[in-house]
VEXLUMMI-409916 format. One record per residue (C-alpha): residue in three letters; x, y, z. Coordinates in steps of 0.001 Angstrom, whole numbers, plus 524288, in hexadecimal, padded with zeros to 5 digits. Layout:
<rs>
ALAXYZ ...
</rs>
This chain:
<rs>
METD05807CA37533BB THRD04B07BF14529EC ASPD04477B0C952DE8 ALAD11787AE9052751 LEUD17C67B98B52F14 GLUD119A7B4D753BB7 ALAD17487A74353983 LYSD24857AD165360A LEUD25107B52254284 LYSD23E07A8A154A7B THRD314D7A49F54572 LEUD382A7B0F254A5B PROD44647AD855523E ARGD47F37B27D55FC9 THRD54D47B84255B19 PROD59D77C5DB55791 GLYD580F7CA0854996 VALD52B27D35953F68 TYRD45047D295539B9 PHED3F797D7A252CD5 HISD312C7DB6F52B69 LYSD2C2F7DADD51D55 ASPD1FFA7DFA95165D LYSD17907D83C50C84 ALAD20F47DB745017A GLYD2C427D57250902 GLUD32D07E29F50B7B ILED39DA7E40A51879 ILED32E07EEED51FC7 TYRD39727EDE052D14 VALD45F47E82E532B8 GLYD475A7E64354151 LYSD50247DF9C54B31 ALAD4CBF7D6EC556A6 ALAD53857D1055625E VALD49627C60C56183 LEUD431E7C50C5541A LYSD37627BD35558B4 ASND336F7C756562C2 ARGD361B7D39D55AD5 VALD2FF17CFE254DE4 ARGD238B7CA57553EC GLND21757D72055B46 TYRD1D767DD9954E7F PHED119A7D4E454D85 GLND0C977D5AD55B87 LYSCFF707DC8555B09 SERD00317E12156915 ARGD0D3D7E7E75670F ASPD0D387F6CF566AE METD12C27FBD5559DE ASPD153D8091B55411 ALAD0F9180CF0546E7 LYSD1BEB8098B53F79 THRD1C9F7FBD254518 ARGD0E227F9585427D ALAD101A7FD9053456 LEUD1BDB7F48C53354 VALD14A27E8CC538F9 ALAD09547EB0752FAC GLUD12A37E95652433 ILED1A1E7DD7152916 HISD17697D1D752064 ASPD23857C9A75232A THRD2F217C9A352C7A ASPD3CB57C3D952B1F TRPD47EE7C3D1534A7 VALD56637C0F253613 GLUD5BB67BB6F542C8 THRD68547C13E547F7 GLUD721E7BCB2551EF SERD70217C83255B15 GLUD68CC7D4CE55D45 VALD74077DCE455802 ASPD74097D4E354B7D ALAD65B67D86B54A6F LEUD68C17E6CB54CD3 PHED72767E731541B1 LEUD6A897DF0653831 GLUD5E727E75F53A81 SERD65AF7F3E953713 GLUD6B8A7EDD052AD8 METD5E817E85B52616 VALD57BF7F56E52841 LYSD620E7FBC951FA9 ARGD60AE7F14C51559 TYRD51D07F0B751452 METD4DFF7FE5B51941 PROD40AB7F9B851E2B ARGD36E8804BD51ED3 TYRD3347801E052CF8 ASND4164803255317E ILED41E3811ED53000 LEUD4730813D053DAC LEUD529F80AB153AE0 ARGD56AE8119052E64 ASPD5D3781CCA535B6 ASPD6BF281AEF5348B LYSD6DB8822C55411D SERD68FC81702548D5 GLND745180E7D54477 THRD7F2580B5654E04 PHED8CB08069C54A2D VALD977180165552FA ARGDA4378086F54FBF ILEDB1C2802FC55303 ASPDBDCD80A9A54E96 METDC7767FF5554E0F LYSDD1F3807B7547A2 SERDD3BF80F8C5542E ASPDDDCF80B3E55E42 PHEDD2F88098856843 PRODC633808285609D THRDB94B80C8C56649 VALDAC0480606564D2 THRDA12F80FDA56271 PHED93D28114D55C15 THRD8FED81A24550D7 ARGD847481CB2547EE ASND8CBA821E853CC8 PROD9851819685389B ALADA37882135532CB ASPDADD481D55528F0 ASPDB85381DD053372 ALADBE76810385324E ALADB7A480B9B53EB4 ASPDAFC27FEFA53ED9 TYRDA0F98001753FC5 TYRD978D7F54D543AB GLYD89107F6CE54108 PROD80027FD5353E80 TYRD76C57FA2054999 TYRD69BD800C354B90 ASND68AA7FD65559F7 GLYD745E8049255F81 LEUD70A18018A56D92 ALAD71B47F2DF56B58 VALD7EEA7F436564B4 LYSD844B7FCF256F7C LYSD7F5A7F369579AD ALAD86727E83D572FE LEUD931C7F0125723A ARGD922C7F352580B5 TYRD91F97E4D5583F9 LEUD9CDD7E1EA57A55 ARGDA5437EC4E580B6 LYSDA5F67E3E958D03 THRDAC3A7D935584EC PHEDB4707E16B57B9B PRODB7B57EE5F5825E TYRDB8467F9B6578D5 LEUDB9A78087A578B1 THRDAE038111C5758F ARGDB62E81D95574A8 PRODC4A5820BA572FB ARGDCCC3820B657F5E THRDD0C182E1458438 SERDD6B082A7559163 ASPDE0F382133596CA ARGDD85381E545A272 PRODCE9A813015A21E ASPDC06A8173F5A14C LEUDB4528104D5A660 ASPDB2EF807CE59A26 VALDC0A98026659C3F HISDBD9F7FF335AA84 LEUDB1067F8585A652 GLYDB8377F07859BE7 LEUDB0A77F6E0590B7 SERDBC977FD9358AC9 PRODCA287F7B1588D7 ALADD3F37F9E6593CB LEUDDDC1804EA59204 ASPDE9187FB63590BF VALDE2C87F41F58543 ASNDEA1A7F760578B3 SERDE3DD7FA8856B97 SERDE69C7ED2B565A2 ASPDE0657E577570C4 TYRDD4B17EE9D57129 LYSDD2507ED085628D THRDD34E7DE37563E6 GLUDC8237DE6C56DC4 LEUDC0887E81B56589 ARGDC1727DF13559C8 LYSDBA837D4CA561EB LEUDAF8E7DE7A56432 ILEDAF007E0EF55587 ARGDAE4F7D24F55315 TYRDA2A87D1DA55C07 LEUD9C467DD25554CB LYSD9E547D5A854829 GLYD97787C9C754DAD ASPDA3317C11A55082 ARGD9D7A7BDA055DC3 VALD9EBF7AEE655DFF ALADAD2C7AE9A55A53 LEUDB0257B96F56401 LEUDA9827B23B56F33 ARGDB0CD7A5F456B88 GLUDBDD67AD2356BB7 LEUDBAFB7B344578FF GLUDB7957A60757EAD LYSDC41A7A0395792A ASPDCC367AB8E57EB3 METDC5D27A9C558BEC LYSDC92079B5058C67 THRDD70A79DDA587D2 ALADD9307A8185925F ALADD38C79F0A59CCA SERDDC32793BA59891 METDE80C79CB059A0F HISDE3427A0B05A7B3 ASPDE1757AEC15A335 PHEDD49E7AFA75AA8F GLUDD3B27BE6D5A9E3 LYSDD3967BE2F59B11 ALADCA857B26259B05 ALADC0F17BA005A384 LEUDC1A07C561599F5 TYRDBDED7BC7A58E8C ARGDB34F7B618596B4 ASNDAD3D7C34B599B4 ARGDAD8D7C6E858B4E LEUDA68B7BA5A587D5 LEUD9C317BCE159220 ASND9A5A7CAD158D44 LEUD98757C64C57F2C GLND8EF97BBBB5834E GLUD875E7C5C858B18 LEUD870D7CEA957F2F LYSD81867C3785772B ARGD765B7C23F580B7 ARGD73B27D0D558035 ILED762A7D4DC57222 METD7FCB7CE7A568F8 PHED87577D6D355F6C GLYD86EB7D129551AD ASPD8B1D7D65E54486 LYSD85577D61D536FA GLUD8F7D7CCC3531A3 PHED89E17C1D1539D5 LEUD7BCF7C30E5359F GLND77287B6CF52EB7 ILED79867B95F52072 SERD6FBD7AEF651C1E LYSD64AA7B719521E3 ASPD66F87C2F45194D ALAD5D767C12750E18 ALAD646C7CB76505E0 LEUD71617C4355060C SERD6B9C7B6E350320 ASPD631F7BC864F82E LEUD6EC77C3C24F27E ARGD77207B79F4F23A GLUD6C697AFD24EBA2 LEUD68E07BA684E1AC LEUD76DE7BC984DD1E ASND7BA87AE904DEA8 LEUD868A7B3164E7A6 PROD90127A8924EC32 LYSD8CCF7AB714FA76 THRD84627B46A5029D PROD8AB87C1F250208 ARGD8EA77C36951040 ARGD96E47CF8150D68 ILED91C07D9355035B GLUD99967E56D50025 GLYD93057F16B4FA49 TYRD9A267FC1B4F2BB ASPD96A0809F44EEB9 ILED9DB18160D4E990 SERD9B95823FE4EE1B HISDA15F830C34E8E9 METD9DA983E4C4E441 GLYDA18A841184D652 GLYDAD2C837FD4D762 THRDB2B883E204E3C4 ASNDB4768376D4F0EF VALDB18C82A614EA80 VALDAF4881FBC4F49B ALADAA12811F24F4E3 SERDA3A080A254FFA5 METDA4097FBC65031F VALD997C7F74250C78 VALD987A7E973511A8 PHED8C487E1CD5150E THRD8ED77D54E51C97 ASND83BE7CB7451D0A GLYD7A987D5AC51786 VALD7D4A7E0BC52124 SERD86D67EC0F52109 ASPD94477E9A8526DA ARGD992A7F77F528B0 ALADA6467F3A352E75 GLNDA9B87EDD85211D TYRDA67F7FA1051920 ARGDB17E8002051130 LYSDB2C180C975093F PHEDBB4D810364FDA4 LYSDC07181D2B4F88D THRDC35981B684EA18 ARGDD15381DEE4E5F5 LEUDCD1A825C04DA03 GLUDC14C82EB04DA0C HISDB86582B6D4CEA3 ASNDAA7D82F404CB85 ASNDA904821574C6AC ASPDA226817A24CF81 PHEDA64980C0D4C71C TYRDB4B780F614C8F0 ASNDB2B8812184D75F METDABB1805394D9A0 ASNDB6417FDCD4D250 GLUDC0E4803D94DACA THRDB942800F54E74A ILEDB71C7F28E4E42D THRDC5427F13A4DF9C ARGDCA0C7F62B4ECB7 ARGDC02D7EDFF4F43B METDC4B77E1934ED71 SERDD31B7E39F4F010 GLUDD9F37D8A74F743 LYSDDC3D7E178502F0 ASNDCDFC7E53F504A9 METDC8A17D7BE501DF THRDD1797D22D50C5F ALADCE857DCE451642 TRPDBFDE7DE67513FF GLYDBBCC7D0DF50F7E LYSDB47C7CCA550361 PRODA6487D0055008D ASPD9C7D7C61A4FB9F LEUD96087D0364F2DC PHED99297DDD84ED9A LEUD8DBC7E7514EBFE ILED90F17F2E74E334 ASPD88597FEF74E400 GLYD84EB801B54D5EB GLYD81397FB8C4C924 LYSD88837F54A4BDDF GLYD93AE7FF254BD0D GLND97637FEB64CB73 LEUD963F7EFEE4CC0F ASPD9E707EE4B4BFBF ALADA9247F7004C573 ALADA92E7EF0A4D213 LEUDA98A7E2234CAB2 LYSDB5507E6A34C2C2 ALADBC937E9614CF6F ARGDB8F07DC184D4E1 ARGDBD377D4C94C8A9 VALDCB4E7D9954C9C8 SERDCC1B7D60E4D83D ASNDCEF47C8FD4DE8E TYRDC1037C83B4E3A8 ASPDB8F47C6FA4D756 THRDAFC77BCB34DD10 ILEDA80F7C5E14E601 PROD9A527C8A74E0AB METD97107D6C44DD70 ILED8A057DD4F4DA81 GLYD84F17EB2E4D8E5 LEUD789B7F21A4DD66 ALAD73857FC6C4D3F7 LYSD6D08807C34DB02 ARGD61EA80B894D1F1 GLUD59FC7FEEF4D275 GLUD61C77F7A74DCEE GLND65F57ED964D2DB ILED70057E3364D63A VALD7A7C7E3A24CBAA ILED82C27D7D64C826 GLUD8C3B7D5604BD06 HISD8AC37C8804B5F6 GLUD98E87C4B14B4CB HISDA0637CA1A4C060 SERD97107CCB24CBAA LEUD97567BE344CFEA VALD88AC7BE384D265 ALAD7D8E7B8514CAAC VALD6EF57BABE4CBD9 ASND66867AFF04D18B HISD5A657B1B04C903 GLUD51A57A9954D1E3 LYSD55477B1F44DDB4 LEUD53AF7BE634D5B8 GLUD45DB7BA7A4D218 GLND42F37B6A84E02A LEUD47087C4354E4B7 GLYD3E647CAAA4DA9B GLYD49A67D0574D2D9 TYRD4E017D0DE4C4C1 METD5A777D3EB4BD67 ARGD5F6A7DA5A4B104 SERD6C017D6114AA8A SERD74F67DCD84A104 GLUD80F47D76049A7F THRD89557D9674A6A1 PHED80B57DC8B4B25B THRD74557D7B74B8D3 LEUD6B5D7E0CB4C07F ILED63307DA1A4CAF2 ASND56BF7E0DB4CF54 LEUD50D97DC7E4DC40 PROD456A7E23B4E3D4 HISD4AD47ECAC4ECDE SERD44617E6084F877 THRD4CAE7D99D4F74D HISD56BB7D654501B7 ILED61AD7D6984F78F ILED5EF57E46A4F2E0 LYSD5D4F7E965500CE LEUD6A9B7E3C750485 LEUD71A47E8E94F869 GLND6B647F6534FA06 ARGD6FD27F6AA50828 ILED7DE67F37A50457 ARGD7DB07FD1A4F8F4 ASPD77FA8081450142 GLUD81EB805AA50C0A SERD8D4F805F55026F HISD87F4812AF4FCE7 ARGD867C818A950A7D PHED9453814CF50E56 ALAD9A3381A12501A6 VALD92FF8270A502AC SERD970D8284D510F7 TYRDA57A826CF50D7C HISDA44082FFD501CD THRD9DDA83A4E50A74 THRDA8CA8390F51479 LEUDB32F83B4F50A15 LYSDABB78469150412 ARGDAA6184D8251127 ALADB8BD84B655142F LYSDBC65851475070A GLNDB37E85CF75093A THRDB96785F05516A7 ALADC73885E345113C SERDC4088681650694 METDBEE4871D3510B1 LEUDCB74870E95188B GLUDD3B08721550C28 GLUDCE6187FD150A65 ILEDD4738844351751 PRODE214889F2514CF GLYDED10884C351D3E ILEDE643877C652002 GLYDED6D86D1751896 PRODEA7D85E9D5165E THRDF0E385A4E52318 SERDE9108642452B07 ARGDDC7B8607752407 ARGDDE6D8520E52709 LYSDE15C8553C53545 LEUDD51A85D9753657 METDCC56853465303B LYSDD227848A0538C4 THRDCFD0850DA544EB PHEDC273856B754206 GLYDBCB284E3A5373B SERDB518858E75301B VALDB50A8676A52D16 ARGDA91786917535BD ALADB0148630C54163 LEUDBC1E86B2653E27 ALADB424877B353E27 ALADADD7873E654B16 ALADBAF687114551A1 SERDC00B87A0055C3C ASPDCC278826855A30 GLUDD36A879DC563E9 GLUDD02686D8F55C3E LEUDD4C0873C854F93 VALDE19E8782F55598 ALADE3DB86A9E55B3B ALADE16D8646454DEF ILEDE8AC86D81544C0 GLYDEFF48780354C4F PRODEC9D8865254F59 SERDF05388CA354260 LYSDE8A488354539B3 ALADDD78882F65437F SERDDBCE891A5541EC ILEDDB5C8900F5330A ILEDD11E8855353424 ARGDC8FA88DBF53D3C ARGDC90E8992853398 TYRDC3C8890A6528AB LEUDBB2F887CA53114 PRODB54D88FB253C24 LYSDAEB8888595474A GLNDA1438838E54383 ASND9A9488ACE54E84 GLUDA13F89747549F8 ALAD9E388958453B7D 
</rs>
């Protein structure tokens, strides 16, 4: 350990946070989380501490360490997972497995939504919060929150109260859908980090109820306040939107390099996916304060199917910048287009004919990870001093400028992360549509099964495989005995095939 690092470690705070170990070249080689940064980080350099071979190899390479303080342990959990995805440090192999991610799922479009956990978010119109790598901590936090905001973990199948209702963990049977959703929205506010305002509102409601001599309701609000305060002492649930934006080096560097009017708090990434011009889809992913905000993701199915990514990108940005969508989804601080000059030019043309032609827009070309900007319309300008400081250079043509930065810089890591996520989301949606089309075509070959029957079958069973595995009774219940017998002739049971 160098003298400079030893002196730096003495300034470690006693707060939760995320730390970054770096090698001599300044590359991030490990990202970790800590409930107390001072204790956790210093453990790496204790000679008496037992270490496995991997940790000893890591410590031998550590030349410098940085850290970001967070408001709570859950903030640290989320930030750690996001930074591992962004920087892909070679010593974080165990954290790269997507199977370890946990999302909180709330299906607010149901009459009585449930709160559940999943490792694989689906495009099912539900809201997802995460990902979190430490599922146990997240589940523990939700258990405590359930005492304050009772919620369902599974659909109700009985008119009789179960144990959760008696314990106050699920809403009472006489609570209607509207009132239940009102309480659930408070839980969602807490998940999104709106803790302070929520506590303030509960305290105000408690005092109002007491002043009106409604002591039963006042006691209810008092108990909720006590529960939330107890949760704060145990583990406080924070969200990525409330991380301190000034501490994200990528965002501050990006603003300075491109002379942006403000730090890009909300960045939207776009990509197109199709196969030979069929099932053409586009993705919109959102990164808030430098980390993914999955609840804000949107997907587009193009109105016309073209094997022309420029046309498809133009249509996508045109629809995104409609008055309706801008009002409903909010305005980004920066557009990131996956692609080079052609894709960026198509997106800029769509922006110029909208009412929102003051939002900066850049591209990221895949081959050399070049940042692409247009001189006249992109609303960004290169800061040459910052470019030199980052070790980059640029090439300009008559219309466009291509910025080349070392791939290890914070800016490139962030833009790659957004680009890769937009690509993943687009391909996921394209694959879903392709499978649905393949399934529909298989059922179209069965005589006597029309469009209405096909829709009913897919709604009931979801896939041809599930349809083939269904029992005869299930088929009869879904489509009637005569059509069920036809289906069974063409799709025998899987265990009989």
